[in-house]
N, C-alpha and C positions, 0 to 999 in steps of 0.2 A: 258674376259669380269669382270668387278667387278660389286659388287650392286650399287657402285653410280654412274657410267655409263649409259647416257641416250640410251634404245636401246628398241627396240621391242619386247615383249615378256618376261621380266625375271620377270612377276608377276603372280599369281596364286590366285584366289578369291575363298572363301570357301563359300557356301551359304547354312546355316541349314536353314532347310524347311522342318521338321520334326513334328512342332507344329501342333496345333489344332484351336489356333484361334477364344477361347470361343466367345470372345468379339463382332466377328465380324456374330455373329449367330451362330444355328446349320449347319451342312453340312460337306463339305470336310474340311480337312485338308488348314490351310490360304493359305498357297503359291498355293494352287492348286484350289482357288475362282478364278473365271473369271473375268475380266476386260475387258467391249466389245469384249467379245466373246473368249477370250487369259487368260491361266491361268497368275495370276502373277508371279510367278515363270518364265514362257514365257519369260514376258516383260522386268524381271529384266535381263533374262542371256543376251538377246539381247543387251540391253543396255549396259551390262557390256562389252561383247564381242568385241563392237564395239570401247572399249578405244584402241589405239596402243600399251599400254604396254602390255594389257593382253594376255597372251599365253594359260592358264590353268584355267578351272573353274571346283571347285569340290562340287558339291551337295548332302549333304545329306537329303535323302529322307525319306518319313513314311517308315518304314521298309516294308508292303507290298506291295508298290510302284516303287519298286527300278526300274524294267524294265519298267513301265510305263512312268516314270519319263524319264531315258534314250531316249523313243522314242519319247516323245511329243518335247525337246531340239532339235533343229537344227542350233550350230550356226558354225563359221568360226574357230575355236578354239578347242584344244585337252578338252574333255567333261568327268570327272569320276562320276560317281553316287556312294554316298554308303549310308548304310542304317544308318539312324539316332540314336540315342539315347534319351531316357526318358527326357531329360532337354537342354536346346538349349546350355550350356556348352559341355554337352556328343557329341551334333553331331557335333559340332566346333571340339572338339579334333578327332571326326572319319573322320571329310576330312581334316583334319591338317596331320591325319597321312597316309594317300592315295596320298598326293603331292608328284612331283615326285622331285628328291634330286636336279633337275637345277633350280629350283625357290628361288631365295636369298629374294624376295618380296614377300608377302602375305597378302592379303587384306582380310578382312572378312565383309560381306553386307547380309544384312536382306531382303528375297522376298519381303517382305510386300513393300519395299520402290523400287516398280516396276519400277518405274520415274526415277530411278537415271540417273542423265546426264554424258555422255561420259566424259564431261570435269571435273566433278567431282572426277571421278576415277582417272583419269590422275595427278587432283592435289595432291591428296592423295598419289599418287605411287611418284610421282617426289619429294613431303616432306619426303619420307623414304630414298628415293636415294641420297637427299642428304646431309643423315646422321644423321635423326631422328629416334629414336628405334621404337615411336611409335607414331601415327598419327589421330586425329581424324577431321571430318569436325563437324562444328558448327556455329549455328543461334545464334544474339542475342536476348532477352527476351522482348518482347515488352509489354508482361501486367506487370501489378503493383503485385507482389507477397507476400502476406501474411502468416507468422505466426498465427497459431491458439492454442486455448486448447482444451481440452476433450472436453468443453461445446459448441465447435463453434465459444468462441468468439477470437476476433481476438486482437492478443499478440503485432503485429508489422509487420513494413514493411521492406522486404528484401532488399538492395541494388540493383538492377537488372544490372547495369551495369557492374558488375562481375560475373553476371549467364550468361550460354551459353546452348540452346541448342543442344544435339548431338546428330549426325545423323549416317548412316554407309554410304560408306564402311569405315570401319578404319582399318589401315595399320599400319606393323611390319616388321622391320627386322624378317625373319625365327627363327632366334633360341631366339629371345625374347619371340616370340608367345609360342614357345616350351616349354620354362622353364617356362614361366608364368603358363601355363595350369599343368604344372609337379608340380607346387608347390602350386595348389588351394586348398584352403581348402572349402572356405562357398560360395558357387554360388552367382555367380553377372549377372544381365541383360546385361553384355556388356563384352566386351574383353581387353577393354583400364583397365576398374577396374581390371581386373588380373594383368596385366603390372602393375600397380600403387600399389598392393599390395607387388609386389618383389621389389619395389625402383626405378622403370623406369620411366621417366619425361614422358610426355603424352603432343605433341604439337596440339593446336589446329588450323583449317586452315578455310577458308572461306566455307561454307556450300551452300546449294541451297536450293530454296525453292520446287521445281520440287520434290526432295527429299524426300518426305514427306512420313509419315509414313500410313500406310492404316490399320487400327485397327478396326475401328467401320462403318457401312453402311455410315455414313454423309460420310467418308474419299472415300470410292467406290465414292461419287457421286463427290466429286471434281477431283479424279483422272480423270474420265469419264469428266468433264467438259477441262480438264488439257489436253486430249488428243485430242478433239474437236480442239484447237490452230494451 
């Protein structure tokens, strides 16, 4: 079996879930906050595991909650839970190191995107399987974007036709993600940025509105509405 052959279970998904998520307000780490009574991490894990290509899920949990996180997730694919690091990048690196050698494709997904559709997971995995080293789902930017100066005076309007709002899961050939993390110097907010730093082209595939990132209380309210549909 090669990395380019369609097959079930050739994808491992890394889920960094150790962050506090202070913008969501005081309380438990963000991934463990609840949506309709269920932790965001559990919602995300169930949807990721529903994608036919996914054979393994590796969660980087808050260091003091490794056993509790392992116990709360019940999914029909292999589950590995490791202690996360002080930064998102460190948590992804810890999860990547725990991936069994049989998985040639690795996806990285934010637990805060708890309602990710399995179809989006498959779309990203298929693009990596087709030969792309790094893949991100992305949506067109619909708002008018302006640059501003230090005094908040608008300086100009950005051409939104060339802008995309990037989501997760982001997909990689395993060796590419490993090399990107090994070469990382400055911390970045996503793994595609690390791949770009080592000269890897990043393909954008269509994202999905349902994969919104739950960052603020308002986002939780929107996610609640989506769950009712």
